[in-house]
N, C-alpha and C positions, 0 to 999 in steps of 0.2 A: 173586554171580557165577554161582551154580548156575542162576538163573533166566535168565541171558543165554546160557548155553552152547548150548541148542537153537537160538536165533536166530542165533548166530554160526556154528554148524555149517551151518544152512540157507543163510545168506548165502554162505559160502565154497563149499559144494557146488553151489549154484545158479549161481554165477559160473563155476565149472569146467564144469558141465554145459552152460551157455549157450555158452561159447566152444568146447567140444568139438563140439557139434551144428552150430554155425555153420561150423566148420572142415570137418566131414564133408560138409555140404551146399554148401560153397564159396560162402557168402553174402558177397559183397563190398559190398553196398549199405549196410551199417551198419558203423560203426567199431568198433574193439575196446572202446572205452569204453562205447558204447551196448550192445554185446553183453553186457558184464560187468554193467552196470546192469540190463538186462532179465533176465539170468540170475539175478541176486541177488534181484530182486523175485519172479520165478517160483519161486525156491528157497524163499522164505518161504511163498508160496502153496501150493506142493506139500507142504511140511512140515505146514502147517495142515490141508490136505485129508486127508493120510495119518493125522494124529492124529484127525480127526473120524470117519473110517470105521473106526478101531480097528486100523490097520495095524501098530502097534508092539507088538501083543500077543505075537507070537512072536519079536520081535527086541529087542535092547537099544535103549534110547532114542537113543543116539548114532548107531547104525547106521541106525535108522529115519529119523532126521532127515537123515542124509546121503543116503540113498536118495531120500527125498521131495524133498530139495533138488536133487539131480542131475536127477531126472525133471522136476520143475516148472520148473527153470531151462532145461533143454533144450527143453521144449515151448514155453515163452513166447518164448525166443529164436528158435526156428524160425518161430513165428507172426509175430513182428516182422520177421524177415528176409524172409519171404514177402510181407508187406504192402509193405515197402520196395522189394523187387524188382519188384513189380507196379506200383508207382506211378512207376517210372522208365521 
């Protein structure tokens, strides 16, 4: 279970970050489900990138995974929303 905890944290934080950014940017081109999936995928990517650059050196692992997930999920959701808005 300890090996899955960072991934679960990144998934949840990414989904929250993706939905939060989409709400702030008022992106209505993609549904809530698509925002959540894009945010979760971005959360995993953000967590992996943060771990690769050594961003969790000063933070506890759970906090670092949460922050990486929030940022990654928000960024990917914003990109997907912008692409979808542009295509309409």
